C-alpha positions as CSV (number, residue, x, y, z in Angstrom):
1,M,52.0,147.9,0.4
2,L,55.7,148.2,0.6
3,T,57.9,147.1,-2.3
4,R,60.9,144.9,-1.7
5,Q,63.2,147.9,-2.2
6,Q,61.3,150.0,0.3
7,F,61.3,147.2,2.8
8,V,65.0,146.7,2.5
9,R,65.9,150.4,2.6
10,Y,63.6,151.2,5.5
11,D,66.2,150.1,8.1
12,V,69.1,151.8,6.3
13,E,67.3,155.1,6.1
14,T,65.8,155.1,9.6
15,K,68.5,153.4,11.7
16,P,70.3,156.5,12.8
17,A,67.0,158.1,14.1
18,G,66.2,154.8,15.8
19,A,69.7,154.8,17.4
20,L,69.2,158.3,18.6
21,L,65.8,157.5,20.1
22,Q,67.2,154.5,21.9
23,T,70.2,156.5,23.2
24,L,67.7,159.1,24.6
25,L,65.6,156.4,26.1
26,L,68.7,154.8,27.8
27,T,70.3,158.0,29.0
28,R,67.4,160.4,29.7
29,H,63.9,160.5,30.8
30,V,62.0,161.3,27.6
31,L,58.9,163.3,27.6
32,F,56.5,162.2,24.8
33,V,54.2,164.9,23.7
34,G,51.7,164.2,20.8
35,A,53.0,160.7,20.3
36,S,50.4,157.9,19.5
37,L,53.0,155.1,20.1
38,N,51.3,153.2,17.4
39,D,54.3,152.9,15.1
40,D,55.7,149.4,15.2
41,N,59.2,150.6,14.8
42,V,58.9,152.9,17.9
43,V,57.3,150.0,19.8
44,R,60.2,147.7,18.8
45,L,62.8,150.3,19.8
46,A,61.2,150.9,23.1
47,Y,60.9,147.2,23.7
48,E,64.6,146.6,23.1
49,V,65.4,149.3,25.6
50,E,63.1,147.7,28.1
51,Q,64.8,144.4,27.7
52,F,68.2,146.1,28.1
53,H,66.8,147.6,31.4
54,E,65.6,144.3,32.6
55,K,68.8,142.4,31.6
56,H,71.0,144.9,33.4
57,R,68.5,145.5,36.3
58,L,68.2,149.2,35.6
59,K,65.4,150.9,37.5
60,G,62.9,153.4,36.5
61,S,60.7,154.2,33.4
62,I,62.1,155.3,30.1
63,G,59.9,158.3,29.9
64,T,56.6,159.9,30.4
65,L,53.8,160.3,28.0
66,L,51.2,163.2,28.1
67,D,48.0,161.6,26.8
68,V,45.2,163.5,25.2
69,E,43.5,160.5,23.8
70,D,42.5,159.0,27.1
71,D,43.3,155.5,25.9
72,A,43.2,153.1,28.9
73,V,44.2,150.1,26.9
74,R,47.3,151.7,25.5
75,W,48.1,153.0,29.0
76,Q,48.0,149.4,30.3
77,L,50.2,148.2,27.5
78,W,52.9,150.8,28.3
79,A,52.5,150.9,32.1
80,R,55.8,149.2,32.9
81,K,57.8,151.3,30.4
82,L,56.4,154.8,30.6
83,G,54.9,157.1,33.2
84,W,51.5,158.1,31.9
85,I,49.8,161.5,32.5
86,P,46.3,161.8,31.1
87,M,45.3,165.3,30.5
88,R,41.9,166.3,32.0
89,G,39.0,167.3,29.9
90,D,35.6,166.1,28.6
91,D,36.8,165.5,25.0
92,I,40.0,165.5,23.1
93,Q,39.7,169.3,22.4
94,D,39.5,170.0,26.1
95,R,42.4,167.6,26.8
96,A,44.5,169.2,24.1
97,R,43.9,172.6,25.6
98,T,44.9,171.2,29.0
99,L,48.1,170.0,27.4
100,E,48.8,173.4,25.9
101,I,48.4,175.0,29.3
102,F,50.6,172.4,31.0
103,L,53.4,172.9,28.4
104,D,53.2,176.7,28.9
105,A,53.5,176.2,32.6
106,V,56.6,173.9,32.1
107,A,58.2,176.4,29.8
108,A,57.6,179.2,32.3
109,Y,59.2,177.3,35.2
110,A,61.9,175.7,33.1
111,S,64.1,178.8,33.0
112,D,64.9,181.7,35.3
113,D,66.4,183.7,32.4
114,A,65.2,187.2,32.5
115,S,67.6,188.6,30.0
116,W,64.7,189.9,28.0
117,F,63.2,192.0,30.8
118,L,65.0,195.4,30.1
119,D,65.9,194.6,26.5
120,E,64.6,197.2,24.2
121,R,63.5,194.6,21.7
122,F,60.9,193.5,24.2
123,D,59.4,196.9,25.0
124,A,55.9,195.7,24.1
125,L,56.0,193.3,27.0
126,N,57.0,195.8,29.7
127,G,53.5,196.1,31.0
128,G,53.2,199.9,30.5
129,R,56.3,200.5,32.8
130,R,58.2,202.4,30.1
131,E,59.4,205.1,32.5
132,L,60.7,202.5,35.0
133,V,62.4,200.6,32.2
134,A,64.0,203.7,30.8
135,Q,65.2,204.6,34.3
136,A,66.8,201.2,34.8
137,R,68.5,201.4,31.4
138,E,69.8,204.8,32.3
139,L,71.1,203.5,35.7
140,Y,72.8,200.7,33.8
141,Q,74.6,203.2,31.5
142,R,75.6,205.3,34.5
143,A,76.9,202.3,36.5
144,A,78.7,200.8,33.5
145,G,80.7,204.0,33.1
146,A,81.2,204.7,36.9
147,G,84.2,202.5,37.5
148,E,85.0,199.1,38.8
149,V,83.2,199.5,42.1
150,W,79.8,199.9,40.2
151,Q,80.4,197.1,37.9
152,P,78.4,194.5,39.9
153,L,75.4,196.7,39.6
154,A,76.0,197.2,35.9
155,D,76.4,193.4,35.5
156,A,73.1,192.7,37.4
157,L,71.2,195.1,35.2
158,A,72.9,193.6,32.1
159,A,71.6,190.3,33.1
160,F,68.0,191.8,32.7
161,G,68.9,193.1,29.2
162,A,69.6,196.7,30.2
163,G,72.6,196.7,27.8
164,S,70.6,196.2,24.7
165,G,71.3,198.8,22.1
166,S,74.8,199.5,23.4
167,D,77.9,197.6,22.4
168,P,76.4,194.2,21.7
169,E,79.6,192.2,22.3
170,A,80.3,194.1,25.6
171,A,76.8,193.8,26.8
172,E,76.7,190.0,26.1
173,E,80.0,189.6,27.9
174,R,78.7,191.4,30.9
175,R,75.5,189.4,30.8
176,W,77.3,186.1,30.9
177,R,79.8,187.3,33.6
178,S,76.8,188.2,35.7
179,R,75.2,184.7,35.2
180,L,78.5,183.1,36.1
181,L,78.9,185.1,39.3
182,S,75.2,184.6,40.3
183,G,75.3,180.9,40.2
């Protein structure tokens, strides 16, 4: 049971978060992970965005929900507003594990950043290729000091983290310059 003061203050205390959610729903395709969509306030905010979409003839859904509960009724309720991706599995634990695997795959494909690859802080991840990593770092040191003609090679190796442990500011500058040049 809410007191009158709690009821009156609810909108005051949560309006900024609601405005942010509506802004995201209007300007981005939101990925809902672990959301039940049972909160009446979230439902109201999404409904207002849907009404805005209809009034201004905007196309497309406001987001996608990754569902582990396998709730067909809720899916039907939200079908016009959200893309719905049910996770496969025999029970909620299997579906939750499928979700974890899916999110790991998304994270793996979301970035092509390999700046950690030769970084000494990640030596435990080099798959037993310590000698090769050491040689790449040595090549970086030699190329970085060999003059301007070798700088592109040093920059490429710096993009893989080969400059870790050397002058951090210079290494970071070379890493960013390499990223800018590559694309």
